[in-house]
N, C-alpha and C positions, 0 to 999 in steps of 0.2 A: 504494500500500500504506500502510495506517495503522499508526502505532506502537501497540504493545500496552501502553505505559506512558507516564507523564509524568515528565519530569525534575523533581526537587524543587529549589526555589529555596534559597538559603542560609538564608533565614528559616525555611522549612519544615524544612530539615535541622536547624537549631538547635533548633526546637521538638520535632522527633522525638527527638533525642538528649537532650533535657531529661528525658524520662521514664525511670524506672528499669527499663531493659531489660538483657538479657544481651548482652555483646559477645563475639564469638568472635575470639580473637587467633591469628594465624598467625605463628610465628617459624620460622626455618630451622634444621633440624638440621645437624650436621656433614656428613652424607651427602647433603644437598640436599633431603631430604623435608621437607614442612611439619609442624610440631607445632601442633595446634589445641587451644585451651583456652578455656573460657568464663570470663569475668571480669565483675566489677562495675566500674563506671566513673563518672567525672564528666567532662563535656565543658564547658569554659569557656575564654574568652579564646582561642578557636581552637585549643585543645589538648585531647587526651584523656588523662586520668590514670587509672591503675588500680593497685591494690595486689596484690601477690603474695607468696609466700614467697621469701626470698632463695635458698633451696636448690632451688627448683622448676626443672624442666628449662627452662621458657620463659625464666626469668631467666638461666640459664647460656647459652642460645642467643643471647639479646639482648646479653649482654656480648660475645660473640664476633662477632656480626653484628647491628648495630642496625636493619637493615631489617625492617619490620613491615607486616602487612596486618591489617585488622580489619573484621568485618562485624557490624553491629547489625541484627537482623531484627525486624520488627513482630510476628511470630507470628500464626498463623491466628486470626481471619480478616483481620487487618490485613496486606494484601499490599504492604507497603513495606519498604525496607531502605536502609541507608547503608553505603557501603564507604569505608574510609579506608586510604590507603597513605602511609607516611612513615618517619620515623626515631624510634627509641626511645632514651631516655636514662634510666638508672637513677639516681635521686636519692640522694645521700649521706645517711646517717642523721643527720648533724649539720646538715642544712639546716633553718633555723628554721620554715618553713611546712609541712614534711612531715607532722608528726603531725596538724595541723589538717586537711590535705587527706585523709589516710587516714581520719580520723574522719568527714569529710563523705561520703566514698565509702560507708563502712560504714553510716552513719546513713540515707542515702537509700533503702536497701533494707529498712529495718525501720520498723514503725509507731510506735515510741517510743524514747526514749533508753534506757530500761531494757532493752527487748528487744535493742537494738543492743549494749549493754554486756554482757548475758548471752552473746550470740553471740561478742563479742570475747574474753570470758573463756575461752570454750571453745577459742579458737585459741591460747591462751597456750603450750601445750606443743608447738605445731607449728613453733616456731623463729622466727627474726627475719623481719620483713617487709621488702619492698622496694617503693618507690614508683616506678612507671614513668611517664614523661612522653613522650607521642607528639606529635611535631610533624608535621602532615600535609604531604605534598607534593601530595596529590590527595584530594579528597572528592567522592564521587558518590552522589546519592540518587535512588532510583527508586520510583515509586508505580504499582502495578498495579491499584489499586482502581478 
């Protein structure tokens, strides 16, 4: 029996995650059910970073239970995905590099600095942000193309 997919190498996974795709984050609710949320992210230095609102349910769940699963899908017709399982840490607002990383996450999903700034200004009334750092225990990439 032949395999219907190819395992992606670490180099292929890094290249796949370098593109601005949506990541679906799974955090665990208190009753055990998963809470799924799409997020924008940056993957670098073997860690995945995403920004969220500090009052968001996913943030509350991760504070209580830092276990996390993430799926980044290639979207049709790109039949690839990367799945990450690991531990999430919410970075304190006073961390010196936090603002820079949040800006880089936001900027990579917009065509210009001006467009990103306009989007950021629209978020101002949503409340404080939280930066989440995911340290993977396991990364799996599959290519069905």
